[in-house]
PLY file of the C-alpha trace (Angstrom):
ply
format ascii 1.0
element vertex 142
property float x
property float y
property float z
element edge 141
property int vertex1
property int vertex2
end_header
-4.80 -8.39 6.17
-6.67 -5.15 6.83
-6.27 -4.11 3.23
-8.06 -7.28 2.14
-10.97 -6.41 4.45
-11.23 -3.09 2.64
-11.00 -4.75 -0.77
-13.78 -7.14 0.22
-16.02 -4.24 1.21
-15.18 -2.25 -1.93
-15.92 -5.33 -3.99
-19.32 -5.76 -2.33
-20.12 -2.19 -3.34
-19.11 -2.97 -6.94
-16.31 -0.39 -6.84
-13.45 -2.68 -7.90
-14.76 -4.24 -11.09
-16.15 -0.88 -12.27
-12.95 1.04 -11.42
-14.92 3.44 -9.25
-11.91 3.36 -6.96
-8.30 2.84 -7.95
-6.11 0.42 -6.01
-2.42 1.20 -5.71
0.25 -1.37 -4.89
3.86 -0.39 -4.18
6.34 -3.14 -4.97
9.50 -2.28 -3.03
11.39 -5.12 -4.77
12.02 -6.44 -1.25
8.62 -8.01 -0.67
8.34 -11.76 -0.24
7.46 -13.60 -3.45
4.37 -14.85 -1.61
3.22 -11.24 -1.16
3.41 -10.62 -4.90
1.62 -13.91 -5.62
-1.04 -13.07 -3.04
-1.69 -9.66 -4.58
-2.08 -11.24 -8.02
-4.53 -13.77 -6.54
-6.50 -10.95 -4.91
-6.69 -9.11 -8.24
-8.04 -12.25 -9.87
-10.50 -13.03 -7.08
-12.00 -9.55 -7.07
-11.72 -8.98 -10.83
-9.65 -5.80 -10.84
-6.16 -4.70 -11.79
-4.19 -2.72 -9.24
-1.92 0.10 -10.29
1.57 -1.21 -9.51
4.41 1.19 -8.75
8.05 0.61 -7.94
11.24 2.66 -7.65
11.52 5.01 -10.59
14.32 4.19 -12.99
14.66 0.59 -11.84
13.05 -2.59 -13.09
14.37 -5.04 -10.50
15.97 -5.50 -7.11
19.26 -6.39 -8.79
19.34 -3.04 -10.61
18.88 -1.17 -7.32
21.52 -3.27 -5.59
23.93 -2.75 -8.48
23.71 0.99 -7.92
23.39 1.17 -4.11
24.81 -2.12 -2.84
23.28 -5.40 -1.71
22.65 -4.25 1.86
21.60 -0.67 1.19
18.18 -1.37 2.71
19.99 -2.16 6.00
22.85 0.31 5.69
20.74 3.36 4.84
17.11 2.86 5.81
16.23 6.45 4.97
17.60 6.06 1.43
15.80 2.73 1.02
12.50 4.18 2.25
12.84 7.19 -0.03
13.67 5.21 -3.15
11.56 2.09 -2.69
8.55 3.31 -0.70
8.05 7.08 -0.55
8.88 8.01 -4.16
6.72 5.32 -5.80
3.89 6.00 -3.33
3.93 9.75 -4.02
4.26 9.21 -7.77
1.36 6.76 -7.66
-0.89 9.19 -5.85
0.00 11.91 -8.31
-0.44 9.79 -11.43
-3.80 8.55 -10.17
-4.83 12.11 -9.30
-5.85 10.85 -5.87
-7.66 13.39 -3.74
-8.07 10.90 -0.93
-6.63 7.65 0.34
-8.39 4.79 2.11
-5.88 2.85 4.20
-5.84 -0.34 6.24
-3.81 1.32 9.01
-4.80 0.50 12.58
-3.88 1.85 16.00
-2.40 -1.49 17.02
0.26 -1.24 14.30
2.64 0.40 16.74
3.41 3.47 18.79
3.44 5.85 15.81
-0.14 4.88 15.03
-1.47 4.54 18.57
-3.55 7.72 18.25
-4.53 7.31 14.62
-7.84 8.94 13.75
-10.38 7.51 11.35
-10.23 10.72 9.31
-7.05 12.67 8.68
-7.51 15.88 6.74
-4.67 16.56 4.37
-3.35 19.34 2.25
-5.32 18.41 -0.85
-5.36 14.71 -0.03
-7.31 13.33 2.93
-6.73 9.93 4.51
-9.50 7.69 5.72
-8.55 4.89 8.09
-11.79 2.94 8.57
-10.04 0.18 10.52
-8.22 2.53 12.91
-10.00 1.13 15.95
-9.97 -2.49 14.80
-7.59 -4.97 16.39
-5.60 -7.76 14.79
-8.26 -10.15 16.07
-11.07 -8.07 14.55
-9.44 -8.26 11.14
-8.93 -12.02 11.30
-12.44 -12.62 12.70
-13.93 -10.68 9.80
0 1
1 2
2 3
3 4
4 5
5 6
6 7
7 8
8 9
9 10
10 11
11 12
12 13
13 14
14 15
15 16
16 17
17 18
18 19
19 20
20 21
21 22
22 23
23 24
24 25
25 26
26 27
27 28
28 29
29 30
30 31
31 32
32 33
33 34
34 35
35 36
36 37
37 38
38 39
39 40
40 41
41 42
42 43
43 44
44 45
45 46
46 47
47 48
48 49
49 50
50 51
51 52
52 53
53 54
54 55
55 56
56 57
57 58
58 59
59 60
60 61
61 62
62 63
63 64
64 65
65 66
66 67
67 68
68 69
69 70
70 71
71 72
72 73
73 74
74 75
75 76
76 77
77 78
78 79
79 80
80 81
81 82
82 83
83 84
84 85
85 86
86 87
87 88
88 89
89 90
90 91
91 92
92 93
93 94
94 95
95 96
96 97
97 98
98 99
99 100
100 101
101 102
102 103
103 104
104 105
105 106
106 107
107 108
108 109
109 110
110 111
111 112
112 113
113 114
114 115
115 116
116 117
117 118
118 119
119 120
120 121
121 122
122 123
123 124
124 125
125 126
126 127
127 128
128 129
129 130
130 131
131 132
132 133
133 134
134 135
135 136
136 137
137 138
138 139
139 140
140 141
């Protein structure tokens, strides 16, 4: 939901339809069909095309499961994260030559993010978390 707040603001600035910013979407192949449909509806609503990335060397969930097993996402979470989330995310950032990332991460997303700052300097790639201090209710009220 927070990501849609950011897309709304970027749209108001005219940054989506003019490609002034690039939007990246990582399809893990384990997302709900409704999530994929929602992202396509968001692209249509805001008149942009996101850059979609998924596990390198695979075109479907069935291909991944053929190689690693049906329950590999449960049996080896680290392997699943590496193949389906981290690798496509890192490849996406590299292929888009991203020098910064704007995220929808918030402090109320859990313990690991409880002390999230709005600005996180990086080694060549900074992260900006404009909604860090927002709550779930703030997002939905917006």
